[in-house]
C-alpha positions in Angstrom: -19.6 14.9 -3.7 -16.9 17.5 -4.2 -18.1 21.1 -3.6 -17.6 23.2 -5.6 -17.9 20.5 -8.3 -15.7 22.2 -10.8 -12.9 24.6 -10.0 -11.2 26.9 -12.5 -7.7 25.6 -13.0 -5.2 25.4 -15.8 -5.3 21.6 -15.3 -8.0 19.2 -16.6 -10.2 17.7 -13.7 -11.0 14.5 -15.6 -9.3 11.2 -14.9 -7.7 9.8 -18.0 -9.8 7.1 -19.6 -13.0 8.0 -17.7 -16.3 8.7 -19.4 -15.8 12.5 -19.2 -12.3 12.3 -20.7 -13.4 10.1 -23.6 -10.0 8.6 -24.4 -10.3 4.8 -25.0 -7.9 2.9 -22.7 -7.3 0.1 -25.2 -5.8 2.6 -27.7 -3.1 3.5 -25.3 -2.4 0.0 -23.8 1.0 -1.6 -24.4 2.7 -4.8 -23.3 6.3 -5.4 -22.3 8.8 -7.6 -20.7 11.2 -6.6 -17.9 14.8 -6.5 -19.1 16.4 -5.1 -15.9 15.3 -4.0 -12.4 16.9 -1.6 -9.9 17.9 -2.9 -6.5 15.1 -1.1 -4.8 12.4 -2.5 -7.2 11.3 1.0 -8.2 13.0 1.4 -11.6 11.9 -1.0 -14.3 13.7 -1.3 -17.7 12.0 -2.7 -20.8 12.2 -2.2 -24.6 8.7 -0.7 -24.6 10.0 2.3 -22.6 12.8 3.1 -25.1 12.6 6.5 -26.9 12.4 4.5 -30.2 9.1 3.1 -29.1 7.6 6.1 -27.3 8.7 9.6 -26.5 10.3 10.2 -23.1 7.5 11.1 -20.7 4.8 9.2 -22.6 4.2 6.8 -19.7 4.8 9.4 -16.9 1.7 9.5 -14.6 0.5 6.3 -16.3 0.0 2.8 -14.8 1.9 -0.5 -15.0 0.2 -3.8 -14.2 2.1 -7.0 -14.0 0.6 -10.0 -15.9 3.2 -12.6 -14.7 5.6 -13.3 -12.0 5.3 -12.8 -8.2 3.5 -9.4 -8.8 0.9 -10.8 -11.1 -2.2 -8.6 -10.9 -0.4 -5.8 -8.9 -0.2 -2.3 -10.4 1.5 1.0 -9.6 1.5 4.5 -11.0 4.6 5.7 -12.7 6.4 8.8 -11.6 9.1 9.1 -14.2 9.5 7.8 -17.7 13.1 8.1 -19.1 14.7 6.5 -22.1 14.4 2.7 -21.5 12.9 2.7 -18.0 10.2 3.9 -15.7 10.2 4.6 -12.0 7.1 3.8 -10.0 5.8 5.9 -7.2 5.7 3.0 -4.7 7.9 -0.1 -4.8 6.3 -3.5 -5.4 6.2 -5.7 -2.4 7.4 -8.8 -4.1 10.5 -9.4 -6.2 10.3 -8.4 -9.9 12.3 -10.7 -12.2 13.8 -10.3 -15.6 11.2 -11.7 -18.2 8.2 -10.8 -16.0 5.5 -9.4 -18.3 3.3 -6.4 -17.8 0.7 -4.2 -19.4 1.4 -0.5 -19.3 -0.9 2.5 -20.0 0.1 6.0 -21.2 0.0 8.8 -18.7 -1.5 12.3 -18.8 -0.2 15.4 -17.0 -3.6 17.1 -17.5 -2.4 20.0 -19.6 -4.0 21.1 -22.9 -0.9 20.5 -25.0 -0.7 16.9 -23.9 -4.4 16.3 -24.4 -4.1 17.7 -27.9 -0.8 16.2 -29.0 -0.8 12.8 -27.4 -4.5 11.9 -27.3 -6.0 14.2 -30.0 -8.7 14.9 -27.4 -8.6 18.7 -26.8 -12.4 18.9 -27.4 -12.9 17.2 -24.0 -10.2 19.2 -22.2 -11.7 21.1 -19.3 -8.7 23.0 -18.1 -8.6 26.8 -18.3 -5.1 27.5 -19.8 -5.4 31.3 -20.0 -6.3 32.2 -16.4 -4.1 35.1 -15.4 -1.9 34.5 -12.3 -2.8 36.7 -9.2 0.6 38.5 -9.5 -0.3 39.5 -13.1 -3.8 40.8 -12.0 -2.6 42.9 -9.1 0.7 44.2 -10.3 0.6 48.0 -11.0 
């Protein structure tokens, strides 16, 4: 068990979709089909990632899980969500092909604004947004 259990931080300590967070995973689950892949298998393009479908950054820190192809059942967290594509933190070991299908989940950066605006879940946010920085406290 972590000691101390809770630490005062501007970021929320809960994991997205866990019981403490309270956000329902199925409400933020989307499906997609690969339309293009980078040569290093880290950047994946699909229509579901376009800014017309979701705001840029919506899937950042989320998860992608392949449901077909050589990577069926494999998942990775996403580091970047730009218009039309995502970049995963670690590459997939097997080749990703155009038309492979996947399930993708929204991400959370653990700040209050995202919790409120994206998930309408500020009531469960346990970050402390207004903690003064040390330089503010000790500056004459």
